[in-house]
C-alpha positions as CSV (number, residue, x, y, z in Angstrom):
1,X,-58.0,-31.8,-90.0
2,X,-58.1,-34.9,-87.4
3,X,-55.5,-34.3,-84.6
4,X,-56.8,-35.9,-81.8
5,X,-59.3,-38.8,-82.5
6,X,-61.5,-40.3,-79.5
7,X,-61.6,-43.8,-78.8
8,X,-64.8,-44.4,-80.6
9,X,-63.2,-42.7,-83.7
10,X,-60.2,-45.0,-83.3
11,X,-62.2,-48.1,-83.2
12,X,-64.3,-47.2,-85.9
13,X,-60.8,-46.6,-88.2
14,X,-59.7,-50.0,-87.0
15,X,-62.9,-51.6,-88.1
16,X,-62.5,-50.0,-91.8
17,X,-58.8,-51.2,-92.0
18,X,-59.9,-54.8,-91.0
19,X,-62.8,-54.7,-93.1
20,X,-60.7,-53.4,-96.2
21,X,-57.8,-55.7,-95.8
22,X,-60.0,-59.0,-95.3
23,X,-62.3,-58.0,-98.2
24,X,-59.4,-57.3,-100.5
25,X,-57.6,-60.7,-99.3
26,X,-61.0,-62.5,-100.1
27,X,-61.2,-61.4,-103.5
28,X,-57.7,-61.5,-104.5
29,X,-56.3,-64.6,-102.5
30,X,-56.9,-66.8,-105.8
31,X,-53.8,-65.1,-107.4
32,X,-51.4,-66.8,-105.0
33,X,-52.3,-70.2,-107.3
34,X,-51.6,-68.1,-110.4
35,X,-49.1,-68.5,-113.2
36,X,-46.8,-66.2,-115.1
37,X,-48.2,-64.6,-118.1
38,X,-46.3,-64.8,-121.3
39,X,-46.8,-61.1,-122.2
40,X,-43.7,-59.4,-120.4
41,X,-43.6,-61.4,-117.7
42,X,-40.5,-63.2,-119.3
43,X,-39.0,-59.9,-120.1
44,X,-39.3,-58.7,-116.2
45,X,-38.8,-62.2,-114.7
46,X,-38.6,-65.6,-116.2
47,X,-36.1,-64.6,-118.8
48,X,-34.5,-62.1,-117.0
49,X,-31.1,-63.5,-115.7
50,X,-30.4,-60.2,-113.9
51,X,-33.2,-60.9,-111.7
52,X,-31.4,-64.0,-110.3
53,X,-28.7,-62.0,-109.0
54,X,-30.6,-60.9,-106.0
55,X,-29.9,-58.2,-103.7
56,X,-26.0,-58.1,-104.1
57,X,-23.6,-55.4,-105.0
58,X,-23.8,-56.6,-108.6
59,X,-27.5,-56.8,-108.3
60,X,-27.6,-53.5,-107.1
61,X,-25.3,-52.0,-109.7
62,X,-27.4,-53.4,-112.5
63,X,-30.6,-52.0,-110.9
64,X,-29.6,-48.5,-110.5
65,X,-27.7,-48.3,-114.1
66,X,-29.7,-50.3,-116.3
67,X,-32.4,-48.9,-118.9
68,X,-33.7,-52.5,-119.5
69,X,-37.3,-52.6,-120.7
70,X,-36.8,-48.8,-121.8
71,X,-37.4,-47.4,-118.3
72,X,-35.1,-46.3,-115.5
73,X,-37.2,-48.1,-112.6
74,X,-34.5,-49.4,-110.3
75,X,-36.8,-50.0,-107.3
76,X,-39.0,-52.4,-109.5
77,X,-36.1,-54.4,-110.1
78,X,-35.0,-54.6,-106.8
79,X,-38.5,-55.5,-105.5
80,X,-38.5,-58.5,-108.2
81,X,-34.8,-59.5,-107.0
82,X,-36.1,-59.5,-103.6
83,X,-39.0,-61.8,-104.4
84,X,-36.5,-64.0,-106.4
85,X,-34.5,-65.0,-103.2
86,X,-37.6,-65.7,-101.6
87,X,-39.7,-67.4,-104.2
88,X,-37.3,-68.3,-106.9
89,X,-39.5,-68.7,-110.1
90,X,-42.5,-69.7,-108.1
91,X,-45.2,-67.2,-109.5
92,X,-47.6,-67.1,-106.5
93,X,-45.0,-65.3,-104.2
94,X,-44.7,-62.3,-106.9
95,X,-48.4,-62.2,-107.1
96,X,-48.9,-61.9,-103.4
97,X,-46.2,-59.2,-103.1
98,X,-48.4,-57.1,-105.6
99,X,-51.1,-58.0,-103.5
100,X,-49.8,-56.8,-100.4
101,X,-48.6,-53.6,-101.9
102,X,-52.0,-53.2,-103.2
103,X,-53.7,-53.5,-99.8
104,X,-51.1,-51.2,-98.3
105,X,-51.7,-48.5,-100.8
106,X,-55.8,-48.7,-100.0
107,X,-55.0,-48.5,-96.4
108,X,-52.9,-45.3,-96.9
109,X,-55.4,-44.1,-99.1
110,X,-57.8,-44.3,-96.4
111,X,-55.8,-42.6,-93.7
112,X,-54.7,-40.0,-96.1
113,X,-58.7,-38.8,-96.5
114,X,-59.4,-39.3,-93.0
115,X,-56.6,-37.1,-91.8
116,X,-57.3,-34.4,-94.4
117,X,-61.1,-34.4,-93.9
118,X,-62.0,-35.9,-90.6
119,X,-64.7,-38.1,-92.5
120,X,-64.2,-41.8,-91.9
121,X,-66.8,-43.5,-94.2
122,X,-66.5,-41.2,-97.0
123,X,-62.8,-41.9,-97.0
124,X,-63.7,-45.8,-96.5
125,X,-65.6,-45.7,-99.6
126,X,-62.7,-43.8,-101.7
127,X,-60.4,-46.7,-100.3
128,X,-63.0,-49.4,-100.8
129,X,-63.5,-48.3,-104.6
130,X,-59.6,-48.3,-105.1
131,X,-59.1,-51.7,-103.5
132,X,-62.2,-53.7,-105.0
133,X,-62.8,-52.3,-108.4
134,X,-62.4,-54.9,-111.2
135,X,-60.2,-52.4,-113.6
136,X,-57.6,-52.6,-111.0
137,X,-57.2,-56.5,-111.1
138,X,-54.6,-55.9,-114.3
139,X,-52.4,-53.8,-111.8
140,X,-52.5,-56.6,-109.0
141,X,-52.6,-59.7,-110.9
142,X,-49.8,-59.1,-113.4
143,X,-46.5,-59.6,-112.2
144,X,-45.1,-57.3,-115.1
145,X,-47.3,-54.4,-113.3
146,X,-45.3,-54.6,-110.1
147,X,-44.2,-51.1,-111.2
148,X,-47.8,-50.0,-111.0
149,X,-48.4,-51.2,-107.4
150,X,-45.1,-50.4,-106.2
151,X,-45.2,-46.9,-107.4
152,X,-48.7,-46.5,-106.1
153,X,-47.6,-47.5,-102.6
154,X,-44.9,-44.8,-102.5
155,X,-47.4,-42.2,-104.2
156,X,-49.9,-42.6,-101.4
157,X,-47.1,-42.5,-98.8
158,X,-45.8,-39.3,-100.4
159,X,-49.3,-37.7,-100.1
160,X,-49.7,-38.9,-96.6
161,X,-46.3,-37.3,-95.6
162,X,-47.2,-34.3,-97.5
163,X,-50.2,-34.0,-95.1
164,X,-48.2,-34.7,-92.1
165,X,-45.8,-31.8,-93.6
166,X,-48.5,-29.3,-94.0
167,X,-49.7,-30.1,-90.5
168,X,-46.0,-28.6,-89.0
169,X,-43.9,-27.6,-92.1
170,X,-40.4,-28.5,-91.1
171,X,-37.3,-29.3,-93.3
172,X,-37.0,-33.0,-92.2
173,X,-40.8,-33.8,-93.0
174,X,-40.5,-31.9,-96.2
175,X,-37.3,-34.1,-97.0
176,X,-39.3,-37.2,-96.3
177,X,-42.0,-36.1,-98.7
178,X,-39.4,-35.6,-101.3
179,X,-37.5,-38.9,-101.0
180,X,-40.9,-40.6,-101.2
181,X,-41.6,-38.9,-104.4
182,X,-38.3,-40.0,-105.5
183,X,-38.9,-43.5,-104.7
184,X,-42.2,-43.4,-106.6
185,X,-40.9,-42.2,-109.6
186,X,-38.0,-44.8,-109.3
187,X,-40.9,-47.3,-109.6
188,X,-42.9,-45.9,-112.4
189,X,-42.5,-42.5,-113.8
190,X,-46.5,-42.3,-114.3
191,X,-46.5,-40.8,-111.0
192,X,-45.1,-37.4,-112.5
193,X,-48.4,-35.6,-111.9
194,X,-48.4,-35.9,-108.0
195,X,-47.1,-32.5,-107.6
196,X,-50.2,-31.2,-109.1
197,X,-52.2,-33.3,-107.0
198,X,-50.4,-31.9,-104.0
199,X,-51.8,-28.3,-105.1
200,X,-55.2,-29.6,-105.7
201,X,-55.4,-31.1,-102.1
202,X,-53.8,-27.6,-100.8
203,X,-57.2,-26.0,-102.5
204,X,-59.5,-28.7,-101.0
205,X,-59.5,-30.2,-98.2
206,X,-56.4,-28.6,-97.0
207,X,-57.4,-25.1,-97.7
208,X,-53.9,-23.8,-97.7
209,X,-54.8,-21.4,-100.2
210,X,-56.9,-19.3,-97.7
211,X,-53.7,-18.9,-95.4
212,X,-51.5,-17.3,-98.5
213,X,-54.4,-15.3,-100.4
214,X,-52.0,-12.7,-101.6
215,X,-48.9,-14.9,-102.5
216,X,-50.3,-18.4,-103.1
217,X,-48.7,-18.4,-106.8
218,X,-45.4,-17.7,-105.1
219,X,-45.7,-19.8,-102.5
220,X,-46.9,-22.8,-104.4
221,X,-43.8,-22.3,-106.8
222,X,-41.3,-22.3,-104.0
223,X,-42.6,-25.2,-102.3
224,X,-43.6,-27.6,-105.1
225,X,-40.5,-26.5,-107.4
226,X,-38.2,-29.5,-106.5
227,X,-41.2,-31.9,-106.9
228,X,-41.6,-30.4,-110.5
229,X,-38.0,-30.5,-111.3
230,X,-38.0,-34.2,-110.6
231,X,-41.1,-34.4,-112.6
232,X,-39.5,-32.9,-115.6
233,X,-36.2,-34.8,-115.3
234,X,-38.1,-38.4,-115.2
235,X,-40.6,-37.0,-118.1
236,X,-37.6,-36.2,-120.2
237,X,-35.7,-39.3,-119.3
238,X,-38.6,-41.6,-119.9
239,X,-39.5,-40.0,-123.6
240,X,-35.6,-40.3,-124.2
241,X,-35.4,-44.1,-123.2
242,X,-38.8,-45.4,-124.2
243,X,-37.8,-45.8,-127.7
244,X,-39.9,-49.0,-128.3
245,X,-41.3,-48.7,-131.7
246,X,-45.4,-49.1,-131.4
247,X,-46.8,-51.7,-133.7
248,X,-48.2,-49.2,-135.9
249,X,-48.1,-45.4,-135.8
250,X,-51.1,-43.4,-135.8
251,X,-51.8,-39.7,-137.0
252,X,-51.8,-37.2,-134.0
253,X,-55.7,-36.4,-135.0
254,X,-56.4,-40.0,-134.6
255,X,-54.7,-40.5,-131.2
256,X,-56.5,-37.1,-130.1
257,X,-59.5,-38.7,-131.0
258,X,-58.9,-41.9,-129.4
259,X,-57.7,-40.0,-126.1
260,X,-61.2,-38.3,-125.9
261,X,-63.4,-41.6,-126.6
262,X,-60.8,-43.5,-124.1
263,X,-61.3,-40.9,-121.3
264,X,-65.0,-41.3,-121.4
265,X,-64.8,-45.1,-121.7
266,X,-62.6,-45.0,-118.4
267,X,-65.6,-43.1,-117.1
268,X,-68.0,-45.8,-118.4
269,X,-66.2,-48.6,-117.0
270,X,-65.8,-47.0,-113.5
271,X,-69.5,-47.3,-113.2
272,X,-70.1,-50.3,-115.3
273,X,-67.2,-52.5,-115.7
274,X,-67.4,-54.8,-118.5
275,X,-65.4,-56.3,-121.5
276,X,-62.1,-55.7,-119.8
277,X,-59.0,-57.2,-121.3
278,X,-55.2,-57.3,-121.0
279,X,-55.1,-55.6,-124.3
280,X,-57.2,-53.1,-126.3
281,X,-56.5,-52.9,-129.9
282,X,-56.6,-49.3,-131.4
283,X,-59.6,-49.0,-133.4
284,X,-59.2,-48.8,-137.1
285,X,-61.7,-46.4,-137.2
286,X,-63.2,-44.0,-134.6
287,X,-66.9,-42.7,-135.7
288,X,-67.3,-39.0,-135.6
289,X,-70.1,-39.2,-133.3
290,X,-68.2,-41.0,-130.6
291,X,-65.4,-38.3,-130.6
292,X,-68.0,-35.3,-130.6
293,X,-70.1,-37.0,-127.8
294,X,-66.9,-37.7,-125.7
295,X,-65.9,-34.0,-126.2
296,X,-69.1,-32.5,-125.4
297,X,-69.4,-34.9,-122.3
298,X,-65.9,-33.7,-120.9
299,X,-66.6,-30.1,-121.7
300,X,-70.0,-30.3,-119.7
301,X,-68.3,-32.1,-116.7
302,X,-65.3,-29.7,-116.8
303,X,-67.6,-26.3,-117.1
304,X,-69.7,-27.7,-114.4
305,X,-66.9,-28.4,-111.8
306,X,-65.3,-25.2,-112.6
307,X,-68.5,-22.9,-112.4
308,X,-69.1,-24.4,-108.9
309,X,-65.8,-24.9,-107.5
310,X,-66.1,-22.3,-104.8
311,X,-69.3,-23.8,-103.4
312,X,-68.3,-27.7,-104.5
313,X,-64.5,-27.7,-104.3
314,X,-64.5,-31.7,-104.0
315,X,-66.0,-31.9,-107.5
316,X,-63.4,-29.9,-109.1
317,X,-60.4,-31.5,-107.2
318,X,-61.8,-34.9,-107.9
319,X,-62.4,-34.3,-111.7
320,X,-59.1,-32.6,-112.1
321,X,-57.2,-35.7,-110.1
322,X,-58.8,-38.0,-112.6
323,X,-57.9,-36.0,-115.7
324,X,-54.6,-35.0,-114.8
325,X,-53.2,-38.4,-113.6
326,X,-54.5,-40.2,-116.6
327,X,-53.1,-37.4,-119.0
328,X,-49.7,-39.0,-119.1
329,X,-51.1,-42.5,-120.6
330,X,-54.1,-41.4,-122.5
331,X,-52.2,-42.1,-125.8
332,X,-51.7,-38.6,-127.2
333,X,-47.8,-39.5,-127.1
334,X,-48.0,-43.0,-128.5
335,X,-45.7,-45.8,-127.1
336,X,-47.8,-48.7,-128.1
337,X,-50.5,-50.3,-130.5
338,X,-53.1,-50.2,-127.6
339,X,-56.1,-47.8,-127.3
340,X,-56.3,-47.7,-123.5
341,X,-55.2,-50.0,-120.5
342,X,-57.0,-51.1,-117.4
343,X,-53.9,-50.3,-115.5
344,X,-54.0,-46.7,-116.4
345,X,-57.2,-46.2,-114.4
346,X,-55.4,-47.4,-111.2
347,X,-54.4,-43.9,-109.5
348,X,-56.9,-41.8,-111.6
349,X,-59.8,-43.7,-110.3
350,X,-59.3,-42.2,-107.1
351,X,-60.5,-38.9,-108.6
352,X,-63.9,-40.4,-109.5
353,X,-63.8,-42.1,-105.9
354,X,-63.9,-38.3,-104.4
355,X,-66.8,-37.2,-106.7
356,X,-68.7,-39.9,-105.7
357,X,-68.1,-39.9,-102.0
358,X,-68.8,-36.1,-101.8
359,X,-70.8,-35.3,-104.6
360,X,-73.7,-38.1,-104.5
361,X,-74.9,-37.1,-100.9
362,X,-75.9,-33.8,-102.4
363,X,-78.9,-35.6,-104.1
364,X,-80.2,-36.3,-100.9
365,X,-81.1,-33.1,-98.7
366,X,-82.7,-35.0,-95.8
367,X,-79.8,-36.1,-93.5
368,X,-81.3,-39.1,-91.9
369,X,-82.7,-40.5,-95.1
370,X,-79.5,-39.7,-96.8
371,X,-77.5,-41.6,-94.4
372,X,-79.4,-44.6,-94.6
373,X,-79.8,-44.8,-98.4
374,X,-76.3,-44.0,-99.2
375,X,-74.8,-46.4,-96.6
376,X,-76.9,-49.4,-97.7
377,X,-76.0,-48.1,-101.6
378,X,-72.5,-48.0,-100.9
379,X,-72.2,-51.4,-99.2
380,X,-74.4,-53.1,-102.1
381,X,-72.3,-51.2,-104.8
382,X,-68.8,-52.4,-103.1
383,X,-70.2,-56.0,-102.8
384,X,-70.9,-55.9,-106.6
385,X,-67.6,-54.3,-107.5
386,X,-65.9,-57.2,-105.3
387,X,-68.0,-60.0,-107.0
388,X,-66.7,-58.6,-110.4
389,X,-63.1,-58.2,-109.3
390,X,-63.1,-61.7,-108.1
391,X,-64.4,-62.9,-111.4
392,X,-62.2,-60.9,-113.3
393,X,-59.2,-61.8,-111.4
394,X,-59.8,-65.7,-112.3
395,X,-59.1,-64.8,-116.0
396,X,-55.6,-64.0,-114.8
397,X,-54.3,-67.6,-113.6
398,X,-52.9,-68.6,-117.0
399,X,-52.1,-67.2,-120.3
400,X,-54.5,-69.3,-122.0
401,X,-57.3,-67.7,-119.8
402,X,-56.3,-64.2,-119.9
403,X,-56.1,-64.3,-123.7
404,X,-59.3,-66.1,-124.2
405,X,-60.9,-63.6,-122.1
406,X,-59.3,-60.8,-124.1
407,X,-60.8,-62.5,-127.2
408,X,-64.3,-62.5,-125.7
409,X,-64.1,-59.1,-124.7
410,X,-62.8,-57.3,-127.8
411,X,-62.8,-57.6,-131.7
412,X,-59.7,-57.8,-133.9
413,X,-57.3,-58.6,-131.3
414,X,-54.2,-59.4,-132.9
415,X,-52.2,-59.3,-129.8
416,X,-54.7,-61.7,-127.9
417,X,-54.4,-64.4,-131.0
418,X,-50.8,-64.0,-130.8
419,X,-50.5,-64.5,-126.8
420,X,-53.0,-67.4,-126.9
421,X,-50.9,-69.1,-129.7
422,X,-47.9,-68.7,-127.5
423,X,-49.7,-70.4,-124.7
424,X,-50.9,-73.2,-126.8
425,X,-47.4,-73.6,-128.4
426,X,-46.2,-74.4,-124.9
427,X,-48.9,-76.7,-124.2
428,X,-48.0,-78.6,-127.6
429,X,-51.5,-77.7,-129.1
430,X,-49.6,-76.7,-132.3
431,X,-52.4,-77.0,-134.9
432,X,-54.7,-74.6,-132.7
433,X,-51.7,-72.4,-132.2
434,X,-51.3,-72.0,-136.1
435,X,-55.0,-71.1,-136.4
436,X,-54.5,-68.1,-133.9
437,X,-51.2,-67.1,-135.6
438,X,-53.1,-67.0,-138.9
439,X,-55.7,-64.8,-137.2
440,X,-53.0,-62.6,-136.0
441,X,-51.1,-62.4,-139.2
442,X,-54.6,-61.7,-141.0
443,X,-55.3,-58.9,-138.8
444,X,-51.8,-57.4,-138.9
445,X,-49.7,-58.9,-141.8
446,X,-46.4,-57.4,-140.3
447,X,-46.5,-59.0,-137.0
448,X,-43.2,-60.8,-136.6
449,X,-44.1,-62.4,-133.4
450,X,-46.9,-64.2,-135.0
451,X,-44.6,-65.5,-137.7
452,X,-42.2,-66.6,-135.2
453,X,-44.8,-68.3,-133.1
454,X,-46.3,-69.8,-136.2
455,X,-42.8,-71.2,-137.0
456,X,-42.3,-73.0,-133.6
457,X,-45.7,-74.6,-134.3
458,X,-44.8,-76.0,-137.5
459,X,-41.5,-76.9,-136.0
460,X,-43.3,-79.1,-133.5
461,X,-45.3,-80.6,-136.2
462,X,-42.2,-81.6,-137.9
463,X,-42.9,-79.2,-140.6
464,X,-39.5,-77.6,-141.1
465,X,-39.7,-75.8,-144.7
466,X,-42.9,-74.3,-143.6
467,X,-41.3,-73.2,-140.2
468,X,-38.3,-71.9,-142.2
469,X,-40.2,-69.7,-144.2
470,X,-42.0,-67.9,-141.2
471,X,-38.7,-67.5,-139.3
472,X,-37.1,-65.8,-142.8
473,X,-40.2,-63.7,-143.2
474,X,-39.9,-62.5,-139.4
475,X,-36.2,-61.7,-139.9
476,X,-37.0,-59.9,-143.0
477,X,-39.7,-57.7,-141.4
478,X,-37.3,-57.3,-138.4
479,X,-33.8,-57.9,-139.0
480,X,-32.7,-57.7,-135.3
481,X,-35.3,-60.2,-134.2
482,X,-33.0,-62.6,-131.8
483,X,-35.7,-65.3,-131.2
484,X,-36.2,-65.9,-135.3
485,X,-32.4,-66.6,-135.5
486,X,-32.4,-68.8,-132.6
487,X,-35.5,-70.9,-133.9
488,X,-34.2,-71.0,-137.4
489,X,-30.7,-72.1,-135.9
490,X,-32.7,-74.9,-134.3
491,X,-33.9,-76.1,-137.5
492,X,-30.5,-76.1,-139.2
493,X,-29.4,-78.3,-136.3
494,X,-32.2,-80.6,-137.0
495,X,-31.2,-80.9,-140.4
496,X,-27.5,-81.5,-139.7
497,X,-26.5,-78.1,-141.4
498,X,-24.0,-77.0,-138.7
499,X,-22.5,-73.9,-140.4
500,X,-25.8,-72.1,-141.1
501,X,-26.8,-73.2,-137.6
502,X,-23.8,-71.6,-135.9
503,X,-24.1,-68.5,-137.7
504,X,-27.9,-67.9,-136.6
505,X,-26.8,-69.0,-132.9
506,X,-24.0,-66.3,-133.2
507,X,-26.4,-63.6,-134.5
508,X,-28.7,-64.7,-131.7
509,X,-25.7,-64.0,-129.1
510,X,-25.0,-60.7,-130.8
511,X,-28.5,-59.3,-130.3
512,X,-29.0,-61.4,-126.9
513,X,-25.5,-61.9,-125.4
514,X,-27.0,-63.7,-122.3
515,X,-29.4,-66.0,-124.1
516,X,-28.4,-69.5,-122.2
517,X,-30.1,-71.5,-125.0
518,X,-28.0,-70.1,-127.8
519,X,-24.9,-70.4,-125.8
520,X,-25.4,-74.0,-125.1
521,X,-26.3,-74.6,-128.7
522,X,-23.2,-72.8,-130.0
523,X,-21.3,-74.4,-127.4
524,X,-22.3,-78.0,-128.6
525,X,-21.6,-77.3,-132.2
526,X,-18.0,-76.2,-131.0
527,X,-17.4,-79.3,-129.0
528,X,-18.8,-81.6,-131.7
529,X,-16.0,-79.9,-134.2
530,X,-13.1,-80.3,-131.7
531,X,-13.0,-76.6,-130.4
532,X,-13.0,-77.4,-126.7
533,X,-11.9,-74.1,-125.5
534,X,-14.7,-71.8,-127.0
535,X,-17.2,-74.6,-126.5
536,X,-16.4,-75.0,-122.9
537,X,-16.4,-71.1,-122.6
538,X,-19.9,-71.0,-123.9
539,X,-21.0,-73.7,-121.4
540,X,-19.5,-72.0,-118.5
541,X,-20.9,-68.6,-119.4
542,X,-24.5,-70.3,-119.6
543,X,-23.8,-72.0,-116.3
544,X,-22.8,-68.6,-114.7
545,X,-26.5,-67.3,-115.9
546,X,-28.0,-70.3,-114.4
547,X,-28.2,-73.0,-116.8
548,X,-25.4,-75.6,-116.1
549,X,-26.8,-78.5,-117.9
550,X,-24.5,-78.4,-120.7
551,X,-21.3,-77.7,-118.7
552,X,-22.1,-80.9,-116.4
553,X,-22.4,-82.9,-119.3
554,X,-19.4,-81.8,-121.0
555,X,-17.3,-82.2,-117.8
556,X,-18.8,-85.8,-117.5
557,X,-17.5,-86.6,-121.0
558,X,-14.1,-85.2,-120.1
559,X,-14.5,-82.3,-122.7
560,X,-14.5,-79.4,-120.1
561,X,-12.8,-79.1,-116.7
């Protein structure tokens, strides 16, 4: 335990903190110029009228009562509301908040291991790997993943306060740990495994098991029970709320096979980060040799760390940290059509860092040579990681770039084709967008978003009947698809068919009551047909939600007061 560091030690710690901060800023600073991504950033920010409430009583009420986006994550919503108050819809501000949280988590991680082990440079390596690894770009550069960096920050703070508590157990210190853990859960429930990590740290490096040899099970149960209760509550809540139907359901056997292969793939990408993408399609078929090879490797590593647990406890703790923290998102319980995700590597990577920081030195028995070789190797390794992170970060500057990169890095990626089509539609490149929609539909014939996007592209080209066919097909596949009703309503409006247009805007608002565009278009139809009261009501509601253009126009014409 590091209780009274001398002045030289303090200088070394300060140097590490400065280098860690400056290098992370240098690698990620470019995000300040990046835009929103069209995958989920609209759900969380740009099309979410509730974010515009800001930190107000109404905003607080919504944040703590909503299950919007199928999670209960009030602190994440509050952080986005605070950003909106400062930056409006300037994406650079949101990106910088993510980056600041990432840097703070890295510094807390460094402090955590210095405090527990008293070793500065091994702790610095773990923090450096966490701060500068390319697989973590997704968590930092994607505004939607605010929940990732926010929960990691509170998670690291929880562990730091836990170590502080173990040094001198007291109710006040214990309460702070519990409060921070609750904050982490209210940011993203992936941290439900944190109580198990506390037990691992009790074993090594805190060595608290030694002082409770006779009753360590009872001791751990008593101390960690409130944490496990919170984890259980959030687990049940998340499973209940997260009702999002995956693009395609996969059998349990296929999901288990993918989980094994994905676990090894995460390991591979830790040491050789390549072909990184915003979305990894679930493989159509997983070769048996991959499943068997992955199973064998996992068993061998697990057996090795268990057999050497007394002599090399850090290898056991590191491996268990990695496996346990990644388990909730490994895909056995399916909630999407993806095989894996870079962001799921964020906190689990710390376990691999522990194994590397304490395991690799065992290969060099000569201390002098070991220090020289390992210091140089660690610096070179982190410099390479930093360059790859800077390069990977560049792909996140826009939707076009992030999805083009995904298509380069993966095969049969229908989500990337559709995401690129969405971005191309915004840029008015309709013909190119239609090509990518066709590819997405070829790969997944029931992909409603691709039909909707292709309809928009046809609409831009003036091919209304083709667009109508695509909207009709999207509605047939998903009868509650609000966007398709709205877009079809626009075609009816264009063709002068007000009644079917009115019906479609009505349906849109039934499914999305706060859709300002649908409110405005329905309001225009009301006013055009002499129904001033409901028309002005729609205009006023749209204005209350942040879009006042129709109300101002109607007032200018004397149609509304």
